[in-house]
N, C-alpha and C positions, 0 to 999 in steps of 0.2 A: 302386271301382278308385284306385290311388295315380297321380294326373296331376299332371306337373310342369310349370307355365309358365312360358316365358323372354318377359319383356315388361315391361308396367306393371301397376300396380293395375286400370287399366280393362280388362285384356285377364282377368283375373283375375273380375273381378264380370261380365262378358259370359259367360264360361264357366259360373259357378255359376249363371247364370239359365237358361243353354241345356242344361247336361248335368245338374243337378241335384247331388244330395246324393253326393258323394265325397270323398276324402281330396286335398287341394290342397294344392301349394306353389307358390311364385312365387320366379323367379330373376331380379334385374334385368339381369343380362348372362351371358355364357357361361362366365366365370370360375367366378361363382357356381354356375352349374349343373352344371359338370363336379363338382361335390362330392355330387352327389346324384342324377345320373342314374342309376346303377344300381340304384336303390331304386324309381324310377318304372315303373309299368306301362305308361304311354304319356306321352309329351313332346308338348306344342304350343308352337312355337317361333313367336312372331310377329313378331321382329326379325332373323332371319339375314339378311336382303338387306342391313342395315346393316353387316355383318361376315360375309361370305359364307367366308372363310378358316376359320371358327370349324365349318364342317361336318365338319372331319375329326375333332371332338370327338365326333359321333355315328357317323360312318363307322368309326371305330376300335372302337367298343363295342355290344354284341348287345342294342340297345336298340329300341323302336318310337316312332318320332319323325314327327308331322306338322309339315310345314314350311310357313310361310307363303310361296307362290310364286308370288304376284302379280307379282313384280317380276324373278323369276328362276326357270329351268325346273328340274325333278328332274335333267333328263338334264344340264343345265349344272354342278349340284351334284356328280353323279356323276363329270363327267368331270372335275374338279377333283382327285379322288383317284383317278384313271385306274382308275375303276371297282372299286376296291377298297371293297367296303362289307360290313361286318359286320353293319350295321343294317337293319330294315325302315322304308323310307321311304314316306310320302304327303305330298302337296302340299294345301293347303286355303286357302279365301280368309280371309284373316284381317283383311281391311280392317276400321277401326271400324263395327261395328254390324251387320256382314255375318256374323258368326258366328251372331247371334240370328235369322238368319231360318228360316224351317221347314225349310229343306234346306240340309244342311252341303255346299258345293260342292267338291268334291275330286278329285284326280287321282292316277294311280299311274305307275311307271316300268316296272313288268314286268306284264303281265295276271295272271299266275298269282298275283299278289299280293291281288286284288280278293276271295278268299273270306276271307281274313285281316282287310281293310278292314271286308267285310261284318261280322264278327264284332265287332270293335271297336264299330262304330256300333250295334249292337246292346244293347252292354253300355253304351254312353253314352247310351243309349235318342233316338237322332237319326236322322232320315232323310237321305240324302244323293244328290247329283246327282254323277255321275263324268262328267269333262269331259278334254278334250284336256291333255296336258302340254305347254302353252303359255305362252310370258311373257304375263302379262294375263288366263290363263284365259278365261272366257266373260263373267259378270258386270261384273268389273271394267274389260274391255275396252269393252266397249258403254258403260258410265256414263261413263268418261273421255273417250271422244270425244265423247260428247253435251255433255257439260261443256265441253270444248276448243271444239267449233261455236259452243256460246252465248258465250263470250269472244271469238269472232271477232264475232260478231252484234252484241255491244256495242262492239268496237274500231271497227266499220263506221258508228255510230251508228244503226242500224237500230230498235233497239229497247232500253229498259232493262231491268236485270236483274229487276226486280221482274214486268215486263209478259212477261218470257220465262219465270219461274217460273210464273206465273200460265197462260199460255198452253198450256205443257206440261202441267199439273196438268187443265186442262179440257180440252183438246183431244185428249190421248193417254191419261190417266188415270193419270199417273204420280202414285205417291205424295209424289214430292217433285220440284220444280222443277230445273234444272240447277247452279244456286248454292246453293240448299238442301242438295243431295248434295256439293255440294264443300266447304262448310262441316262437313257430318257426316262426311266422310271424310277432310278434310283437304288443303289446299292442297298442302301438302309431300308427301303420298301421291299426289296427282292428276299434279303434275308430275312425281315420280321414276317414276311409273307408265307415263304417256303417253313418258319420254324412253326406258325401257327398251323398249316395245313398238314404238316407232320403230327404235330400233336394231335389234331382232328383224326386222322386217319391211320396212321402209324405205317403207312405205305412206304416201304423204302426208296422209291422214285422220288420222294420229298425230300430225304435225310440231305441235309447239307454237305456240300463238298467242303473238304478241309480250306482249301485255296479258296473258295468263297468266304468261307467265315473267316480266315486269318486277314482277309482283304477288308472286311466289315468291321473286324477289331481295329486295324489299323487307322481306320478313318477317324477313329477318336481321339489320336494323337496329336 
């Protein structure tokens, strides 16, 4: 398959490891991607949440695109173009290291497209788990909430980061502690993910811990 990736070199490396031998190309932004989308069998866009207006690039063309929908839903994207879709769209969990998991976490906008999704995933030689089209999907939502709670625990002086990581791994058999996971996924991603989920749900569980927010803001200095 000809696979166009919109994102960074790390995304290309992760997809090569996950999907195996295909004809890959990488576009750093949507302006560059627009030059080659017509020749791609499938597109994986890891960064559309940073430039959602670029969705029109796909909506106007007969392409098949997987969009990293951790921070924005497919329904929101479709609404932004008044539902005028020439493309076939699927959501996927594109946070760092998440594509490499055994199962690709995906969502659909229309149930009737599930058969096409199954066909594509077979060509990519990957198993998948179908989840609801919601901001945060499932795994990102759970992990970000755990990380946020861990920040509250540190802020209150209850335990150190090292102790929390160790307790979560030994007590719950998690592969990583909350702060280890935060490092893997990126503090910027966790902050933006929590912000997006809270705006979508207004659930207090996703209200960003002040300590987490402070560290996120300090990263820009």
